[in-house]
N, C-alpha and C positions, 0 to 999 in steps of 0.2 A: 504494500499499499503506500501511495506517496506522501510526505509529508507537505503541509502548506503552511503558510504564515500564520495562520490561525485555525482551530478545530474545534471539534464538537465540546472539547471541555474549556475553551478559551484561552488557551496556551499560546504563548508565541513561540517562534521556531527553536530556540535554544533549551527553553524549559521544556517543550514538548520532547525534544530529543533526549534529553536527561531522564525524562519521566517514561518514556518507551524503551529504554534501555533497563531501567529498575524494574518497570512492572513485567516486561518479558523474560527478565532474569530472576525473576522470585523474590525482590528485593521489599517489594511493600509489605508493609503489616497494615492490619485492618483493626480497628477498635468499635465495634457495635454495642448500641445503646438499646433502650428501651423500644424506639421506633422500628429498629431492624426486624422485631418479631412482630409488628402489624402484619395482620394478612396471615399469619400461620395459625394453624388449628390443631389442639389435641383431642384425644376420645371426649373430654370434658367440655368441647366448644373453642370458640375463637380464642387466642391467649390473651388475658385481659391486661390492659396497661393499669398504672397505679391506681387511679381512681376506681376503676371496675373492682381491682382486687382488693380494697379498702370493704368495697361493699360485700364480697365474697366473706371477707374475714367475720364482718360484722354480722354474716347469717350464720357461720360455721360457729362461731365462738359467742353465743349470747349472754354469756355471763360477763363479757368483756364490755366495759363504756365506750363502744365504738361508734362514732358518728361517721355519717356519708363525706363529712366535709374534714375529718381526722387527715393529716398528712399519713402517707404509708409508713414510716418508719414508726408513728405512734401507734398505728391501728396493729402494727405487726409486734410492737413491744407487748402491748395490753393481751394480745392473745397468747403470748409466751406466759405471761402472770397467770393466767387462768387454766394453761394447760402445759405443755412441756415442749421443750425444742423439738424432739423427736417427733412427736405427735403434730406439731405446725409443719415441721419439714414433709411429713406424711401427707399432710393436706395439700402442701404446695406442689407434691410429687404427683399427686392426683390431678390438680390442676393443669400443671405446665408439661408434664410427661407425653412421650409420643407424640410432640408435636410436628406438625408436616408443614412446610411452606408453600409460596407458589413458585412456580416454573422458574421464574427469574430469578429467585432467591437460591434454587439449585445449581443453576449455570454459574450465580456469583461465587457461590462455595467453591466450585472445581476449578475456579481462577488459579494460579500460580501466587501464592501469599507467603510470606517468611513467616510469619505468627498471626494467629488472631486471636484478639482480647473481646471480651464481653462482659458487659455490665448485667446482662440476663440470666438467669438462673435454670433458663428452659435448654431442652435438646434439640431446637432447630436447625443451627448450623450442623450440628452432627449427622444428624438424621437426612439433611440434603446433601452432605458431602458422601455419605455411605450410599446415598441414592443414584451417585452417579454412575456412568457405565464405562468409564475409564478404567480398565485393569491394573494398569500401570503408573498410578498415581502414588503418592506419599501415604503411608499408614499415617492415622490420626489418633493423637493421644489428648484425653481431655484433663484438664488440671485445676484444680480448684486453689483459691488464694492462699489458703494454709498449707498446701502440699510443698514437700521440699524441693529446692532447684534440681534441675536437670535439663540438659539440653541433648536433643537426640536428632537422628534425621527427620523425624516424624513432623506432621504438621500439629502442633501444639495450639490447643485451643484453651486459653486460660479465663476461667471465670472468676471475675474479680470481687464476686458479691457470692463465692459457691454455687453449687450446681444441685439439680435433684436426679442425677443420673445412678443409675446402680440401686441396689437394694438397701445399702447402709446409709443411715442418716449422715449427713455431711453438715460441718458448721457454715450457718448462713450468716450474711451481715445485711440486714435490713433494719434493725432497731437503732437509736440514738445511743444507746449503748455499747451495742456493738460496733459501731462507727468510732466511738471514743477508744473501745479497746483494741482495734485494729490499728488505729494512728498510733496509738503508745507502743505498739510491738514492733511496727514497720517492717510489715511481711515483705519476703525476699521477692516476690513477684511484683509487689508493687514499685519496689525500686529498681527493678529491672524496666518497667513500662516507663518509669519517669526519666531514667537515663536514656533509653531507646526513643523515646518520641521526640527528644531535642536533635538526635542525630541521624534516626533514620526516616525516610519517606514512609507515612502513615496516609490512611484513607479511614476518617471518623464518619461512620455512618448510623445514623438514629439517633443519636444524642443529641439533647436539646443544647448541650454547651455549656452557653452562660446561663446560671440559674440553677445547673445541675451541679451541686457542690464539688463531686469527684471528678466530672470532665473539667469543668473550670479551673479548679486548682492546678489540675495535672498541664493545661494547655498554657494558662497564662504564667506558669514557671517555667516552662521549657519551649522556648521559640525553636522553630523547625531551622536547623543549619545545613540540612543534606542538599546536595545540588539537586536532586528531584524534588518536586514541590510537594509538600504535604496538602491532602484536601479535606475541608469539612462539607458533607454532604445532609442539607437540611431544607426542604420545600417551604417552610414556614418561617424560618429566620429572620427577625426583625432587623431593619435596616442599621441600627445604632449596633447592634452584636455583629452585624456581618463587617460594619467597619472597623469594628475594634479587633474582629479576628484577621481582619486583612492587614492592619497596622502589625499585628505578630508575625505576619510572614504567611499566614495560611491561605489556600485558593478556596475560598467559599463558593459554592455549587448550589444555587438555589434549584433543587430537582428533587424529584421522588427517587426511592432506591433504584425501581426499574428502568427509570430516564437516565440515570446514572450507569448503569451496568450498560446501556445499549452504547452513550458517550463513550465509556471507557471503553469497550471492546472495539469500537470504532477507531478511536484516537490510538489505543495502545496496540492495535493489530492482533487481538486477544479473542478471535472468533473460534469457534469450536475446531476447525481443522488445523488453525495456526497453533493453539495450544497444544494439539496433538504432535504435529512437527516439532514443536520445541522440544516438547517430552521426549523424543526419540534423538534428535540431535544434539541436545544439548543436557540429557537426564535431569530433568529438573526433581525428579523423584530422590535424586540424591544432592542434597543441596550443600554439603561438605565439597562437591567437586563443582569447579570451575571450568568451564572449556575456554583453553586459550586459543585465540585466533588474531591471525595478523591484521584483519581488517577491522576489529573492535577493541579500542585501547580506552580504559579508563582514565579520566583527567588526573592530574598529579597538581598539588599546591605548586603555584608560581615561585615558592623559593626552595622547592626540591632540586637539589644538585648532585649527582651522581659522583661527578669529580672531586667534588668537595666532602665526600665520605657516606652520604646519605645511603639508607639499604637499596637495592635495585628494585625497581618495578616494572611491569611489563613495557609501559612506553619508554624506558631505557634500552630495554632490548630490541624494541621493534626501532627505535633510532640507531642503533648498532653502537650504544656508546661502550660497553664493556669490550675490553679486550678479546681477542679469540685467541686462547691460550692451546698449545698442543694437545693437551689432555679433553679439552672438549671437543676439537675434530675427533679423536679417538672414541668418544661417546656416541657421536653420530654416527660413525662409520659403523660400530658395531649394531648399532639398529637397524642400519641399511643392510648389513648381512644377513639380520635375522629377516629381514623382509624379503631379500633373496632366497633364502631357505624355505619359504611358504608361511611364516608366520604363525606355525601351528603348535609350537611348544611354549607354553607361559613361561616367561623368563623375568628374572629379577636381576638388576643391573646395581649394584652398590657403588657409590663415589664416597670415598672416605677423604675429607679434608679439614685440616684445622682451621678454627676459626681466622677471619681475615684472610684466608686465602684466595677468594674469590669464589668459593664453593657455590655460594647460592646464586650469583650472576651468572656463572658458568651453568648451571643447573638450566637458567631459562634462556640461555644463548643456545644451549641443546634444544631445548623445546621448541625455540622459533625455527630451528631447522627440521625439527620431527613434523612440525605443522604442514611443510612442504613436501612433505613424502608421503602423502595420500595414506595418512592416519589421522585418526581423532586424538587431541592431547588434551588433558586434563589434569588441573591442578587441584590437589588435596589440602583443605585450608585448615585442618586438625582443630576443628571446633569442637568435635565428638567423634566418635566411632562410627566408621559406616557399615551399612549393611550390605555382607557380602552376597545375600542372594539377591538383593537389589542391584548390584552391579553386573552382576552375571545375567541376569533378566534383560536388564536395560541394553546390553552389549550381545546379546544374542542374537547369531546371525550378522553382524554389522562388520564393518572393515575393521581392521585390527586398530585399538587403542592404545595410548601411553598414558600413564598415569604417574606423574611427578611429584614426589612429596620431600621436601626440604626439612632435614632434621627428622627423621621417621622412627627413631627407635622405640619410641613410645606405642607404636602401633605396629609392630613386628608380628605380632600374632595374629592380628587381623591381615596384615601383607601376606602372610604365610597362609591361610585359611584361605584366601581369595585364588591364590596361585595354585594350590592343591585342587582346589574344587573345578579353576577353571580348565584343568586338564582333561577333565569328563565333560565337559560342556563345548559348546561351540561358540565361544565367545575368545577371542584372539586378543590376549592382553601382554603389555611389557611395562614393568614397573620400575621405574629408576627412582633410587633412594640416597639422599646424600646424609652422612653422618660424620661428627667428629671420630677419629680414632679412639678415644679414650671413653667413649659409648659403645665399641663394638660388641662386646660381651651382651648389653643390654638389646642390640638388635640381633644379633646373630643366634643368640641362643634359643630363640624360637623359631628359627628358619630350617625347620626340619624336613620340609617336604623334597621330594626328588625332582622338582622343576629345575631348569637350568639357572645357575648362578654364575653373576661375571661382576669382577671386581675392577675398579681403576683407582688407585692411590694419586692424591696430587700433592705435589711437593710442597711443603710447610713454606719454602723461600723460593722466591724468582731465580732460576738459573739465567745464563746470557742470552738465550733466546728468547725465554719469555720477559726479561727485563727490555729486550729491545722491541718485542710487540707491543709492550705498554708503553715505551716511549713512543712510538709511532702512532698508538691511537690518540694518546694524549695532543702529540703535535697536530694530528687531523684536527682536532677539536680546539686547537690554540689555549691548550690549558696544562703548559708546561710551568706556567708560573715563574719561579727562580730559576729554573733549567733552560727559560726561553732561549737564551743568548748563549748556550753551552752547544759544543760540537756533538755528534752522536754519540762517540764514545764516552765521553763525559755523562750523559743522560743514562745510559745503559749502566755505569758504571755506579751511579746513584741508586738504580732501582735493584742491581743484583745482589742478592743474599738479602732481601727485604721482603717483609709480607706485605701484601697488596694494599693493605689499609695505611699501615704507618708511613709507608711510603708517599701514598697521595697526600696524606696529611702533611707530612712535610713539605712537599712540593706547593700544597695550597696556602699553608699557614708560616712557612720556612720554619725556623727553629723556635718558634715561640707558641707552638702548639697548645701546648698545656698550659702557657701562662694566659694565653687567649682564653682555653676555656675555663680557668679560675676567675677570670673579670667574667665572663659570661654569667657564671654561678653567682659570684657577690652580687651581680645588677639585677637579680631576679626580686621584684619588689614585694612579694608576700610569702608566706611558708609553703602554703599549699602547691605552688610553683615548684620549689625546690624539692616537696615530697613527691610530686608526680614525675620529676626527673630522677631522683633516688631510685622509686619504684619501677620505672623503664629501663635504666640502666643496670640495675641488678637482674632486671628479667633478661635483658640483652646479654648479660654473661652466661646464661643460662639456657640460651636459645628458646625462651617462652615468648609465646605472643600474649600481648596486653590489649585487650579491646576497649574502646572508649567508654562503653557502659560499665565494663569493671574499674576502670580508670577514675571513673567519675565516684563511684561507691566508694573505692578505697581512699580517696583525699576528702570526700566528703563535698564535692562541688558538683551544681549541676554541668550535665553534660555538655549542653548548648553553649554555656559560658566559658566551660574549658575549650570549647570549639573555637570561639570566637576570639579568645584571648591568645590561644595559637597563631591564630590570624593575625591579630592586629599588633600583639606586643612584640617588639622586634628582639628582645633579649630572650623572650620564651621560643619564638620561633627559631632562633640560632640554636637551639641546642634539642627541641622536639619536634616531631614532624606527624603530622596526621594523614595516613594513608588509610582511609575508611575502609575496614571498621576497624582499625587498629592505630595505637600511636606507637611511634618508635622514638628511642632517644638516637640522636644523629650522629653523637661522636660513640656510640653503642655502650662500652662499660666505662669508658675513661672518666666518665663524669663522678663516678662513685668516690673516689678519691678527694676530689675537689669538694664535694658536698659535704663529706666526713670532716674534712678540714676545715670548713666554713662554718659549720654549727658543731662541731665537736662529736666525738664517737658515740658518746653517752645519751646523747640527744638524738643523733642519728638512729640508733638502735631503737630508742623509743618510738619513733616515726615509723619504724618498719614495723614496728609490734603494733602500734595502733592501726597501719593499713592492713596488717594480717586479721585484726579482730573485725575491722569493717569489711573484709571480704568473706570472713566465716560462714556466712548464711548462704554463699555461693559454693562453699567447699561441701557437700554431703557425701554420705556415704553413696549415694545414688549417682552424683557427680562425678567420682571418683571412678566408678565402673564405666563409664562412659568416656572416662580420660577427657573430661570439659576443660576448656581453656582456664577458666577462673581456678579450679581445684589444682591443675596444674601448675599455675602460678603460686598459689599457696604453699603446695609443696615444695617446690623450690625455695621460697622467701624463708623456709623453717627449716632449710638442709643446713647440718652442722658446717659443712666442707666450706660452705658457701658465706656462713655468718663468721667462722673464723678468719677466713681470706680477710673480708672487707672491715673486720672490727675486731682486730687482734688484741687490742689492749682491754676489752669489754670481759668481765666474767658472764658468759651467757647463761650458765645457769640460773645466776640471780637477775639479770637484768632482761632476760627473753625467757626461757623456758619456763621457769617455775610462775612467771605471771602470764604465761598463755595456758597452764594446767586448768584452770576453772574453763576454760573455752573448749578444749581438744583432750583434757585428760580422762575424760570419763568415758570416751569412743573412739579415739583416733590412736591406731596402732602406729602410725608412720610418725605421730609425734613423740611417742615414747622409743620409737627406734632411732630416731635422729638425735635424742637427749641422750639414749644409750650410747651412741658414736660419741658424741662429744664427752662425755665422762670416760669413756676410754682414752681419749687422746690425751686428756687430761690425767689420767694414771688412778681415777678413782674407781678402782675395779668392783668394789662392793656395790656401789649406786649404778656403774654400768651393766652390771649382771642384773640387779633388781629391775631397772628400767627395759632391758631387754625381753626380760620374762614377762613383764608387764603387757610389753607389745604383741606379743605371743597369745596372751590372755585373750586381748581385745581384738584382734586380727590375726588368726592363725592360718598363715599361708607360707609359701616357700621362700619370700624375701624376709620374713620377719625371722623364722626358723634360722635360716642363714647369718642374719645379724647376730641373735642369740647363740648359734655354735661359732660364730667369729670370735665373739668377745670371750667366750670360754675357752678356748684355745689359745688365745692372745694371752688370758690369764695363766694359762698355762706354761707359756714361753716366760711369762714374768716370774714364775716360782722358779721354772729352770734355770734361769738365768743366775738364781739364788742357789743352785744345786740343792733345791727341795724336793725331795720325792713325792711331793703334794702334786705334782706337774700332770701324774697320770689319772689322777683322779678327776681333774678339769679336760683332760683331753679325751676321758672317755666319755664324759657328759657332753661336750662340745661335739664328738665324732657321731653321738645319737641321734643329736639335733640334726645335724647334716646328713643323716640316713633319713630322716623324717620329711626333711626338706626335698631331698632327690626322690622320696617316693611319693610326694605331694605333685611335684611336677617334673614329672619324666624329661630328661633332657634339656633341663636348663642349666645352660652353661655358667651363668653367674654363680650359681651354687658350687658346681664343681671346680670353677677357678677360685673362689673363695676358699674352699677348704684346702685347695692344693695348696695356696699363698700362706694361708694361715698354718699348714702342718710343714711347710718350708721353713717358716720363719722358728716354728718350735723346734723343729730338727736343729738349727744352727746352734741352738743352746745345748741340747740334749745328747747329739752324737759325739762331740768331745770331753763331755763328762760319763755318759753312761753307754757310750757305744761297744760294749763287750760283745766280742766277736767268739762263735764255736764253729768250729768247719766251715770258718769262712763267711757267716752269715751271723748278723746281730741277733741276740736271744732278749728274752724277756720284755718288759715294756717297749724298749725301742726297737725291738723286732717288731712288735704289732705296729708302732707307728709306720715302720719301712712298709709293711705289707699292705696296710690299709693304704698308705698313700700310691704306692705303685700299681693298685690294683684299680685304684680311682683314675689313675693317670691312663692306664691301658685304655680302659673302658672310653675315657675322653677321646684317645687317638684313633678308636675303632668309628666313633660318632662323627670324626671329622675327616673319613676318609672320602674323598672325590671335593673336597674342601680346602684343598691345600693353599689356595690364593687366600684364604679369608684371614683376617687380623687374630681369629681365635687359634687358627696352628702355628701362627708366627709365636703368639703368647705362650703357647703350650711347648713350644721348642727351647724358649727361653727358661721357663721354669725346669724343664728336663734337664738343661744343662748346668743348672743352679743346682739343682737335686745331686746330680752327678759328682759335682766339684765338693758336696759335701762329703760324700762317701768316698772320696778319692783317697 
């Protein structure tokens, strides 16, 4: 469909283009008010609006002094006083249950929405969605206002006042007291909505807006800042209210819901055939996957500067800004060979590269080349786990697809399952994953399938050829800075032996990079801006993503204000960039030290602790299972290794972990695991053992057992260093924990390597002291250790057959050499 200067929604060309991209990409969220249910009919008759519901409650609860003119919250509250919450819920379930809407609403429900929010308790949307004919659309998940946070690939329908679905009564929010109670606890879904409505495009349908306390407060406090416009649809909106909303930045449409649907379909190109085509080509049923296309490029902030150190985005790749290093060409050539052989065998290609080596830009450069090779290329955004059956169903019978995943170790079991099952399907898949070599075990430990595996290793530093390629690329864009007047040899000499990021920073800012960064940090004029930079910098250190919504929750600021400040404050925009839907620290983790120096380590760790507390409602057991972005962030913020590195002078047990205990101590095994690791490093063996045991008691899995076993064998090594025979007791207990861990998750190499490393460290103390030999072999406890270690190692070597190129194999060889040296 051709675009015109004005369309059915009254949008000018630029806004229409942004809206179409967002709508067709499934990025719009929808908020439904009471008016959206007008026309729906349940088994009890038409769905009543507030005034009619008051009359019904008056008739159902005659002992309550309800008059027809009472507001609904008052009538509901008095109904509760003469009955019970469960009984009133059952009454409302009878009134609203089984709602069937008109045909236009069924079509509206089937359009690609990112998430749906509703102020209604009825099931009209759910029934309309399930009544559709498209078998390939997303699964639907109904959420109530008090449910724990979790994000999946399903279409989430969040009922902000509760709902009547199912047979078990749910908490509803209708009465004045319930409104007050909800406001005091700040439900997590209300926080998510408040954050999203300021930065994501929305359609608000059927809500009276001004005059409705829920919606008015929400919209007035969060002005829209997304490139795509947000719409308020209200056929009866007063002129004054319309003016007020338009001043805030909303596009107000004086239309009925059905009129809006037709205008939306026409303007966005979302007729039934187009929606089906989009689903097939862009797999909208899997929202975590984004199709990479050379003819569709998301806009970037004007301040974005790849050569200045900003993280690469797709536009940088289309503009061919990154240097094309030899390893990138090799990655492309390997895909080409796979295609030449028929692309029948599911394949995993792992790219190992240290941070700042150009691995992320290289992955995207390879993806650009892939897109020109008659394959579909998708990027996995890591917002939650993807559905393997959904991917296979979406790609069944299609041309080959390449899935690129940057820093993918956390999703290795999903990758493994996908490629295993692809082998018995007609989906042709090639997965390219990058990861830091230090995370090799987390990635490789779960890649047990028999599919083809390839490895590429990126040099940590530039060699002569790569340095020449980088110098030539900077020359092409006139970005050689301080090297502009140098000859070719001098330029190459500058880059050779350096990592890409630091070399670029020195060119861009000369030798004053760190001093300039300290100046930018000092110039930040409010504490929340420093907090935000600290959060993003620590996240960058651990390759963790930070969405705008969770950043707003973490620092306690409205998301729209944050977004505007990043655009308008030159000091803030110098260190933070918004690449929707995420925020990134422009200097990666280099700002951490500058912030700690600026505000002091004690205050800095206190700010980290407060941000973790703010994010805690997003870090639930359910979100942990889905590996949602917020819980991954919180997990890294509490990691002992990270905290020790960034705050070496702080007693973390007192200033962090003990203060976090009321929030996480009762349920979070990972919290106790990290506290145990910190205690171990400090040499506090008694507390380390106790904390590790607590972790197992709360969350008994292979990893908590591995941590417990490691601490026990490390404790054994401590006794052995003092030549105390007590070492054997702790070794035996530790080995038992490792055995349990290996039984829990067969093939988990993290556990195997942890045992081999701990056993090796123990042997270094034990063998010189107790290594008695009889008939050429050690005897007693030492002989037991040697037998256990070598049996475990031999099992590992068998599992590594055919994977000699993997980092695990190299690591195993190093351990074997060290083990042999002890016994030499």
